[in-house]
C-alpha positions in Angstrom: -17.6 -21.7 60.6 -19.8 -24.4 61.4 -22.1 -25.2 63.9 -20.0 -26.8 66.6 -17.9 -23.6 66.4 -20.8 -21.3 66.6 -22.6 -22.8 69.7 -19.1 -23.2 71.5 -18.4 -19.5 70.7 -22.1 -18.5 71.5 -21.8 -20.6 75.2 -18.4 -19.0 75.8 -20.0 -15.2 75.3 -22.8 -16.8 77.4 -20.6 -17.9 80.2 -18.6 -14.4 79.9 -21.5 -12.3 79.8 -24.8 -13.3 81.5 -23.5 -15.9 84.2 -20.5 -14.9 85.9 -20.6 -17.9 87.7 -21.3 -20.1 84.8 -17.9 -21.5 84.7 -18.8 -23.4 87.8 -21.8 -25.2 86.1 -21.2 -29.0 85.7 -20.2 -30.8 82.4 -23.7 -31.9 82.1 -25.3 -28.7 81.8 -22.7 -27.5 79.5 -23.8 -30.8 77.4 -27.5 -29.8 77.6 -27.3 -26.4 76.4 -24.8 -27.1 73.8 -27.3 -30.0 72.7 -30.2 -27.5 72.6 -28.7 -24.9 70.9 -27.4 -27.3 68.2 -30.9 -28.4 67.8 -32.3 -24.8 67.8 -29.7 -23.9 65.0 -30.5 -26.9 62.8 -34.1 -25.9 62.7 -33.1 -22.3 61.8 -31.8 -23.7 58.6 -28.6 -21.3 58.1 -26.1 -20.6 55.8 -22.6 -20.0 56.4 -20.9 -16.8 55.7 -19.1 -18.4 52.7 -22.3 -19.7 51.2 -24.0 -16.5 51.5 -21.3 -14.5 49.6 -21.4 -17.0 47.1 -25.1 -16.5 46.5 -24.4 -12.6 46.8 -22.2 -13.1 44.0 -24.5 -14.9 41.6 -27.2 -12.7 42.3 -25.2 -9.8 41.4 -24.4 -11.3 38.3 -28.2 -12.0 37.6 -29.1 -8.4 38.0 -26.0 -7.6 35.7 -27.3 -9.6 33.2 -31.1 -8.8 33.6 -30.1 -5.3 33.2 -28.5 -5.7 30.3 -31.2 -7.6 28.7 -33.9 -5.0 29.9 -31.6 -2.5 27.9 -31.4 -4.6 24.9 -35.4 -4.9 24.8 -35.9 -1.4 25.1 -33.3 -0.6 22.1 -35.5 -3.3 20.2 -38.7 -1.7 20.9 -37.2 2.0 20.1 -35.9 0.2 16.7 -39.5 -1.2 16.1 -41.2 2.2 17.3 -39.0 3.9 14.2 -39.5 1.4 11.6 -43.3 1.3 12.0 -43.2 5.3 12.0 -41.2 5.1 8.7 -43.7 2.4 7.3 -46.4 4.6 8.2 -45.4 7.9 6.7 -44.3 6.1 3.5 
């Protein structure tokens, strides 16, 4: 959903919920509200749901790879301990 859709949806919900007589507001007021909200959204540095889902998938894959690497390291450390113990026993 792009910023214009978000702003339009918010204004529609605002008009329906908070200001029952807002339908009678002039176009100029609507444009000022839209402009102020668009400016506020730009300052928030928001991401789209699609971008969020993509990053979440990338993070999940990274977590899986990290877990696999941690397991490999643990196995290697165990192998080193076993080899060291064998060498010390000889």
